[in-house]
C-alpha positions as CSV (number, residue, x, y, z in Angstrom):
1,M,0.0,0.0,0.0
2,R,2.8,2.4,0.8
3,G,4.4,1.8,-2.6
4,K,1.1,2.8,-4.3
5,I,0.8,5.9,-2.2
6,L,4.4,7.0,-3.1
7,F,3.7,6.3,-6.7
8,V,0.5,8.4,-6.8
9,F,2.3,11.2,-4.9
10,G,5.2,11.0,-7.4
11,L,2.8,11.2,-10.3
12,A,1.1,14.3,-8.7
13,V,4.4,16.0,-8.1
14,G,5.6,15.2,-11.7
15,Y,2.3,16.4,-13.1
16,V,2.5,19.8,-11.2
17,L,6.1,20.4,-12.1
18,G,5.6,19.3,-15.7
19,T,2.5,21.5,-16.1
20,R,4.4,24.5,-14.8
21,A,7.3,23.9,-17.0
22,G,4.9,23.2,-20.0
23,R,3.0,26.4,-19.4
24,E,6.3,28.5,-19.3
25,R,7.5,26.9,-22.5
26,Y,4.2,27.5,-24.1
27,E,4.3,31.1,-23.2
28,Q,7.8,31.4,-24.7
29,I,6.7,29.8,-27.9
30,K,3.6,32.0,-28.0
31,A,5.6,35.2,-27.5
32,G,8.1,34.2,-30.2
33,A,5.3,33.5,-32.7
34,E,3.6,36.8,-31.9
35,K,6.9,38.7,-32.3
36,V,7.4,37.1,-35.8
37,W,3.7,37.6,-36.8
38,L,3.9,41.3,-35.8
39,D,7.2,41.9,-37.7
40,P,6.6,44.6,-40.4
41,R,8.1,42.3,-43.1
42,V,5.8,39.5,-42.3
43,Q,2.8,41.9,-42.2
44,E,3.8,43.3,-45.6
45,Q,3.7,39.7,-47.1
46,V,0.3,39.1,-45.4
47,H,-1.0,42.2,-47.0
48,T,0.4,41.2,-50.4
49,V,-1.4,37.8,-50.1
50,E,-4.6,39.4,-48.9
51,E,-4.5,41.6,-52.0
52,F,-3.8,38.7,-54.3
53,V,-6.7,36.7,-52.8
54,K,-9.1,39.7,-53.2
55,D,-8.1,40.1,-56.8
56,K,-8.4,36.4,-57.8
57,A,-11.4,35.4,-55.6
58,P,-14.1,36.5,-58.2
59,D,-12.3,34.5,-60.9
60,L,-12.1,31.4,-58.8
61,A,-15.8,31.7,-57.8
62,D,-16.8,31.9,-61.5
63,K,-14.6,28.9,-62.3
64,A,-16.0,26.9,-59.4
65,T,-19.5,27.6,-60.4
66,T,-18.9,26.5,-64.0
67,A,-17.3,23.3,-62.8
68,V,-20.2,22.5,-60.4
69,K,-22.7,23.1,-63.3
70,K,-20.7,20.9,-65.6
71,V,-20.5,18.0,-63.0
72,S,-24.2,18.4,-62.2
73,S,-25.1,18.2,-65.8
74,T,-22.8,15.1,-66.3
75,V,-24.4,13.4,-63.3
76,R,-27.9,14.1,-64.6
77,S,-27.1,12.7,-68.0
78,A,-25.6,9.6,-66.5
79,R,-28.6,9.0,-64.3
80,G,-31.0,9.7,-67.2
81,G,-29.3,7.2,-69.3
82,Q,-29.8,4.4,-66.8
83,G,-33.5,5.2,-66.3
84,A,-33.1,6.1,-62.6
């Protein structure tokens, strides 16, 4: 019984210490990622990509609509040919 109690106590201490160290490391990683994200060079590239997407989105929407209509027509033709 004493061995089980010591084992559970060891797990609890390990969990507390591991969680504390894990949280600190998480905060370090988060701060580093935020620093990179807020870098003006990164934000410049983000803006460039946003503009590109805004310019190309209508074209992609038209192409997607055309493709869906074509697939729908093909499926209807295939079902019609089988009598279903």
